[in-house]
PLY file of the C-alpha trace (Angstrom):
ply
format ascii 1.0
element vertex 72
property float x
property float y
property float z
element edge 71
property int vertex1
property int vertex2
end_header
31.71 -27.54 -88.32
32.57 -23.86 -88.49
35.40 -22.90 -90.84
37.34 -21.32 -87.98
37.63 -24.79 -86.41
39.23 -26.39 -89.47
42.89 -26.76 -88.56
45.55 -29.22 -89.63
47.95 -30.79 -87.17
50.89 -29.80 -89.38
51.63 -26.22 -90.50
53.64 -26.03 -93.71
56.56 -23.60 -93.50
58.61 -24.07 -96.68
58.06 -23.49 -100.37
55.32 -25.37 -102.22
56.21 -28.83 -103.51
59.86 -28.49 -102.48
60.22 -32.23 -101.90
61.05 -32.02 -98.19
59.76 -34.72 -95.84
57.73 -32.04 -94.06
55.92 -31.24 -97.32
54.99 -34.90 -97.81
53.58 -35.18 -94.29
51.71 -31.91 -94.66
50.27 -32.80 -98.07
49.19 -36.23 -96.82
47.39 -34.61 -93.89
45.65 -32.19 -96.30
44.49 -35.06 -98.51
43.19 -37.03 -95.55
41.46 -34.00 -94.06
39.70 -33.21 -97.35
38.60 -36.84 -97.76
36.95 -36.68 -94.34
35.75 -33.05 -94.27
35.49 -32.14 -97.96
31.74 -31.65 -97.81
32.22 -28.92 -95.16
33.50 -26.61 -97.91
31.12 -24.83 -100.24
33.51 -24.89 -103.21
37.18 -25.14 -104.24
37.79 -21.47 -103.44
36.89 -22.21 -99.81
39.51 -24.99 -99.85
42.19 -22.70 -101.30
41.52 -20.01 -98.71
41.49 -22.59 -95.90
44.80 -24.16 -96.91
46.49 -20.75 -97.12
45.77 -20.20 -93.43
47.95 -23.21 -92.55
51.00 -21.98 -94.47
53.80 -20.11 -92.76
57.26 -18.77 -93.60
58.27 -19.16 -97.28
55.10 -21.09 -98.05
52.95 -18.34 -96.54
54.83 -15.72 -98.53
54.32 -17.74 -101.72
50.61 -18.19 -100.96
50.07 -14.48 -100.35
51.90 -13.54 -103.57
49.93 -16.12 -105.54
46.64 -14.86 -104.09
47.53 -11.28 -105.09
48.47 -12.44 -108.59
45.19 -14.33 -108.98
43.21 -11.17 -108.13
44.51 -9.55 -111.34
0 1
1 2
2 3
3 4
4 5
5 6
6 7
7 8
8 9
9 10
10 11
11 12
12 13
13 14
14 15
15 16
16 17
17 18
18 19
19 20
20 21
21 22
22 23
23 24
24 25
25 26
26 27
27 28
28 29
29 30
30 31
31 32
32 33
33 34
34 35
35 36
36 37
37 38
38 39
39 40
40 41
41 42
42 43
43 44
44 45
45 46
46 47
47 48
48 49
49 50
50 51
51 52
52 53
53 54
54 55
55 56
56 57
57 58
58 59
59 60
60 61
61 62
62 63
63 64
64 65
65 66
66 67
67 68
68 69
69 70
70 71
């Protein structure tokens, strides 16, 4: 499977771990996806980059800021 094809059914749009029902559904789908497709990733960095693609709104803003911070 090519990395460009790895998409979740649910896009997360709020802040990380904010306790909303949407977060729970999203996180559950991430866990299930990684159980099934985990070997398609070369390492954990691939997983982090992949999951950031499926974040939008506040969550996407948080992810981008965190990624910039981690570069330092």
